[in-house]
N, C-alpha and C positions, 0 to 999 in steps of 0.2 A: 569453404562451405561446410566441410565436415565438422570443423570446430564450432561453427555457428549453430549447426543442428544439434550438436552435443550439448552446448550450453542451453539452447532453447528447451530441449527435452528435460534437462535437469531443473531449470527454473519452473517449468510447468508442473513437474512432479512435486516440487516444493509447494507450489500454490495449492494443488489439490489436497495435499496432506496436511497443510498447515492448520486448518480449522480444528483438527482433532487434538492438537497439542494442548496440554494443560499445565505443563511444567517446563522449566529450563534446566539445562545441565548445571548442577550445583558446583561443578568443578571449574566453571568458566564465569568470570566476573562479567556482569552485563549491566547496562544502563537502560532502563525501561522507559519507553515513551507511551503515555496514555493521558487521559484526563477524566474527571469525575463523570462526564456525560458520555464517555466512550465505552462501548462493550469490548473493545479490542486492546491488545497490548503488543508492542514490538520492541525487541531487544536490539540495542546497538552496542558495539564492542568497546566504545570509548565515550567520554563525555560529549554531549551534543549541544548545539545552540538552539534556544527556543525563543520565538518571537510571538507576542500576543497579537491576535487579530480580533478586532471588534466591529460589530455592525453599526454601533452608534457611540455616543460619548457617555452613556450612562454606566458602562462597565458591567452591565448585566448580561449582555449577549456577546461574550468573548470566548475565544478558544486559543490554544497554543499551537503554532506550527513549528515542527522540529526540522533542523537542518544539520546534516552530518557530512563532513568532508574528510577524506583520507588520501594523501598523496604519497606515493611510494614507487621507487625504481622506474621513473619515467611514465607512470600511469597514475590515474586518479579515480576515486570513487565519490560520487555525490548522491546523497539520499535526502529526499524531502518527504515528510509525513504530516498529514493533516487529518484530524478526526472531528466531526461535527455532529450535532444531534440530527436525527431523522425528522423532517417536517411532518406535520400531522397528516396521516392518511396516505403517505407516499411510498410505503414499503412495497405494496403490490405494483406500483408504477415501475419499480426497478427490476424489470424482467431481463432476459438475456440480451435483447436488442438494445434496451436503454443503457445497460451497464457497459456493453461493448462500445456504444457510441460515446459514453463518457470517457472510457480509457483512450479511445481514438482522439478525443478532444484534448486530453492531457498531452498527447504528442504534438498536436497541431499548435497548441499554445506555446510550445517551445520551438516552433519552426521545423518540426520533424514530420516527414511525410508518412502517414500510417498505412498507406495502401499496401505495403509489403509486410506488414506486421503479422506475426503468428499469434492467434488468440486461443485461450482455453477458458472454459466456463464451469463454474461449480454452483449447484443449487441443492442444498441439503434440507429437505422438508422437516427432518427431525429437529435439527438445531436452528432452523430458520436463518441460516447463514448463506449468503450469495457472494460470488466472487467472479471477477473477470481479470485475467492476466494477459497482457499484450507485450510482445517482444519484437524489437525492430533494430536494425543496424543503421548507423548514421556516420557522419564525419565530424570530428572536432579538430579543426585546424589540419595538421598533417597526420593526425592519428585516427584510426577507426574507433568508433564508440558503439557500445551496446546499450540500448535503452529498454528498461522494463517499467511498465505501468500496471499497477494493481488498483482495483476498486472493490472494497469490501462493504457489504451491506448486512446490517442486523435490523431487527424491528425498532431499535432505539437510536442507532447511530450509523455513520458512514465514514470509512477510513480510506484515504487515498495515499498510495505509496508510489513515489517516483524514484527510480534508480538509474544512474548513468555511470557506466564504466568506460573510461577512456584508456585505450591501448590495453584492454584487459585480456585479449586473446593470448597474449604472451606473459601474463602475470597471474600465476596460480593463486597467490595470496589474495589479490583483489577479488578474483572469482570466488574463492572460498569465503571471504568476508561478506561479500554481497549475498551469496547463497544462504549463509547462516542468518543474515538479517531478514531475508524474505521468509525463510523457513520458520523463524521464531514467531511470526504473526499468529496470534491465537486469541480466543475469547478469554475474558477474565474468569478466574475461578468462581466469582460470584454470579456469573451470567447464568440465567435460567430462561430458556426459550418459552415464549407464550404458548399456552395449551389450546387456545381457541381463537377464532377469527377476530372477535371483538378486542382481544388483548393486543392485536397488532396495530391498533390506532395509537400513534405516539402523541405525547403532549405537544402543543404548538411550539414552534421554534423557527427562528430566522437565521439563515446560514451566513456566517461571516464570509466576506469575499477575500480570497487569497490574492496576494500581490504578484 
């Protein structure tokens, strides 16, 4: 229980502080996930797999989903990242309750009970960035698993981050790697938050459906 609480506190502190980051440690090679319509960036320590998701066959409404896997010393780390445009007029809809419900649903879609999850919430009026982070334990075969779900919202885009660490409580390297991935989440250097209410209305967009 003590290990679980320590990890949870660490990940929550990463989530609250991540939106303020504007640079990556230049001494560490990183592979960055983002797309042109996304206000966010996330760094991964090694090359990752990208799959294109499209709403239709025109190729005009597509985005990339990133998958990263690392297996080491009897444990494993799985990371899924997806960033899509914000639908027109929906920024205000994503309040604390709506974002928490979305992160809970991310667990439910993977067959994980979110009722015991620990939640944190961020809403920065200055940067217009919102975030919910949820953490819960589960079981992966014979091994314990720690699951982290994050949902980030800006006026222009939404980023979902799903992290699963199998047998991570005994593996400092996996814990450190996953923590750095979550901590690296930031807005792009080019991101400028809207200054007035009218500017929060995003252009029309239809969200691709994740598989």
